[in-house]
C-alpha positions, 0 to 999 in steps of 0.5 A: 565515516562518521559523517555517512552514519549521522546523515543515515540516522538523522533520516531515518528518524525522519522517515520514522517520522513521516511513517508514524503519522501516515495513516491510511484513511478511515471508511468513514472519511472517504466521500459519501457522495459519489465521485468523478475520474478527477476528482477520485485521482486527487483524492487517490494521490493525496490518501496514498502520498507516502509510496513511492512515484517516479519522478512528477508522475501521479500514483494513480491515472484515469489510464491505472483506473481504467485498466483496473476496471478492465482487469475486474480488479475493481468495480466499474463505476456507476454512470462514471462515478465511484463511491467508497467501494471504488475509493477502498479498493483503489486504495488496497490495489495500490498498495498491494500493487507496491509487492505483487502483481495485478493477477495476484492481487485480484484472487486477493481482493473479490470483486461483487462484495456487498458494501458492508463486506467491502467495509470489512475488508478494507477495515481488516486491510487498513488495521493489517497496515497500520499494525505492520508499520508499527512493526516495522518500525520496530524493526529498522529501531532494532537493526539499526542501533547497533550501525550507531554504536561508536564501533557499529557495523556498516550502513550498508548492513542496512541496506542489506537487511531491507533489501533482503526483507523486502525480497522474502516479504514480497516471495511469501505473498506470491507464493501464499497467492499462488495456492489461490485461483483467480476467484469466481466473483460474485455478483458484477453490478 
């Protein structure tokens, strides 16, 4: 169906533009002053605007943050305030939870790190995100090219490729994380 392919091509190019423009916040972009919960919610929903959400539901809610603290996935607030360490953990958790569950995330993100260690961990995370985003855009473009040729492959092939790739990537992450026990967190503040 030529119209279907033209529409898909248009949407893929639009989506590629959104992906190219999207970046996770750098450490220094986080506010230096501690924030209250409502300020954190506002920022997180801005920072993570590319991630999928259900209808009008927010990407991050106070209940989610409280659960992450209770499950020891992020450090507890200090006097009901959240700093850069909390924001970095929240960004990483929200991105990771798109593919792996919270107990698996806990294995990858140890609590009790010094602020400089969290800054380095977050810097590595954003670097990997940026590299994988670029590789993903390249892969999608290469996979889509044969579909848009005159007598190219059906659009469903791209759907099959994307779904299979997502499933295999999630499986890889789960298998590697399965090799590690839950961490004994460093001193908790």
